[in-house]
N, C-alpha and C positions, 0 to 999 in steps of 0.2 A: 504494500500500500504506500502511496505517495501522499504528501501533505502539501497544502496550498493555503494561500490567503487571498480572499476575494473581497473587493471593496464595493460598497453601495452607499449612496447618500440616503440617510434614514428618512428624510422628508419625501423622498421619491419611492423607496422600497426599503423597509427596515427588517431587522431580524424578526420582530413580532409579526410582520406581514408574512414572512416565510413560515413561521410557526403556524399561523392561521391556515395557510394553504396546505401545509403538510397534514394538519389535523383533519382536513377535509379530503385527504387522499390525493391531493393535487401536487404537481411538481412545478417548479419555477424554471423557465428558460432563462439562463443568465445572458440575456441579450443586450445589444447596444454597445458592446466593446468594439472600439475602433482603433486598436493599437495592435500592430503585428506581433510584438513579443507576448502580449497578453493573450492574443488569439492562439499563438503557438503553444502557450502553456495549457490552454484549454484543450487543444488537439492532443496534448501529451497525457491528459487525464484518462484514468480508467474508471469504470464503474466500481464503486466501493471506496475510491479515494475520499479523503476527508479534507475539509477546508475551514479555516477560520472565517467567520463573517465579521467584517470590519466596517464600522460606521465611519464614513469619510465626511469631511467638511464639518458636519455637526457631531460633536463628541470626540471624533478621532480616537476610536477605541475598538478593541476586539470584544465582541459581546456574546459570541456563541460559536457553535460548530455545526456545519452542514456536511452532507455527503453527496457525491456525484452519483446520480441514478440513471443517467444516459450519457453515452460518450458523445464527442463533438459531432454536431450536425449543422446544416445551414441555419443561420440566424434568421428567424422569421421577419425581423425588422430591417434586414439589409436589402439594399438595392443590388441588382445585377451589374457587373462591370460591362465594359464595351463589348466584350466577347460573349456576353450572356451567361457568365459564370458567377457563382456565389463566392465571394472572397472571404466574407466574414462568417465565422462559425461560433458556436457556443455549446455549452453542456446544460443539462437539466440537473437541478439540485433539490434536496429536501432538508429540512432542519433535523438535527440530531439532538442537541441539548444546548441550553443557554449556559453561559458562564455564571458562576455564583456571584462574581463581581467582575465588572468590566476592567480590562487592562488597557490603560491609556497609552497613547503614543509617547507621552512624556516619560512614563514608567519604562517603556520599552527602550527608549533612547538612553535612559539612565542605567540600564542593565548591561554591563560589560559583555556578558555571555551572548547578548543579542546584537552586538555591534555589526555583525555580518548579515543580519536578517535583510532580505531584499526590500522589505517595507522601509527600512532605514536607508539602505544604499541606493535603491531605485524608487524613491518616494512617489513618483508619478505613475508607476506601473500599477494597474488596477487588478491584475491577477498575477500573483507571484508565488514562487516556490518557498517552502519552509522545510528545513532539515528535521530529521528525527529528534535531535537534541533540542532544537529550537521549539518544536512542537511540545515536547514533554515539559520544558520549562514554562512556556506560555500557558499550558493547561494548568500547571501547578499555581502560577501567578493568578489565574482566573478562578481558583478554588476547586478545580476538578482533580 
């Protein structure tokens, strides 16, 4: 299993929104990503991989865990390119569990063991990789 971090603006789509969809048996298409590195990260995801749900802009904190339930497929919100091809892809996700306490970006940046976290080093990337050690530490910081 691989680990990831995926960002969403909570006033657009929050972790609570994902929890509500999951409780109804629905999935969320992680659509709208328009960055090649982020798209490639989603293309590398496998069903069962887990990701942190990060509230960006408002809060700037990891608030929960979600899982990938469908591998990369064409993003339903993407337009075709000039060749009639879909360039943008996404995965489908469902919630797993909330953090007992949110882990803020300030806390993450203040933690030496997380200095190589892509969230810190590539701050504008909306879908990033998380190492096993980083995953374990962040889960502990979040009360899991």
